[in-house]
C-alpha positions as CSV (number, residue, x, y, z in Angstrom):
1,X,-1.8,-25.3,-14.5
2,X,-2.9,-22.0,-13.6
3,X,-4.9,-19.9,-15.9
4,X,-3.4,-16.8,-17.1
5,X,-6.0,-14.3,-16.1
6,X,-5.3,-16.1,-12.6
7,X,-1.6,-15.6,-13.0
8,X,-1.8,-12.0,-13.7
9,X,-4.0,-11.4,-10.2
10,X,-1.6,-13.1,-8.2
11,X,1.2,-11.1,-9.8
12,X,-0.4,-7.9,-9.2
13,X,-1.2,-8.7,-5.8
14,X,2.0,-10.1,-5.1
15,X,3.9,-6.8,-6.7
16,X,1.3,-4.5,-4.6
17,X,2.6,-6.6,-1.1
18,X,6.2,-5.8,-1.9
19,X,5.3,-2.0,-2.8
20,X,3.4,-1.6,0.7
21,X,6.8,-3.2,2.4
22,X,8.9,-0.5,0.9
23,X,6.8,2.4,2.3
24,X,8.1,5.2,4.3
25,X,6.3,5.5,7.3
26,X,7.5,8.7,9.6
27,X,6.9,8.6,13.3
28,X,5.2,11.7,14.7
29,X,4.3,13.0,18.3
30,X,7.1,10.7,20.0
31,X,6.1,7.6,18.7
32,X,2.5,7.5,19.2
33,X,1.7,8.5,15.9
34,X,2.7,8.2,12.2
35,X,1.8,9.3,8.5
36,X,2.4,8.6,4.9
37,X,3.7,10.6,2.3
38,X,0.8,11.5,-0.1
39,X,3.5,11.7,-2.6
40,X,4.9,8.0,-1.7
41,X,5.6,6.3,-5.4
42,X,4.9,3.0,-3.5
43,X,2.0,4.0,-2.2
44,X,0.7,5.2,-5.4
45,X,1.6,1.7,-6.8
46,X,-0.2,-0.2,-4.4
47,X,-3.4,1.2,-4.6
48,X,-3.0,1.3,-8.5
49,X,-2.3,-2.0,-8.5
50,X,-5.2,-2.8,-6.2
51,X,-7.6,-0.7,-7.3
52,X,-7.7,1.2,-3.6
53,X,-8.7,4.8,-2.9
54,X,-5.3,6.6,-1.8
55,X,-6.6,8.6,0.9
56,X,-8.5,5.8,2.4
57,X,-5.7,3.4,2.4
58,X,-3.0,6.3,3.4
59,X,-5.3,7.3,6.5
60,X,-6.0,3.2,7.6
61,X,-2.6,2.5,7.1
62,X,-1.5,4.8,10.3
63,X,-4.8,4.4,12.4
64,X,-6.2,1.6,14.4
65,X,-10.0,0.4,14.3
């Protein structure tokens, strides 16, 4: 009973979440900081699926606010 356009959107969100779960986050400075490689294919896929800016997502995954 779900429209095809809604199904596509749901599938994109689920795929993005699955890619986010596969990100490799590296610890830095004795575990006080972290980083995500800009070449991580899962980050690229996540950003592409959701249409978010790559550099901003890379930054905010590792910084609290």
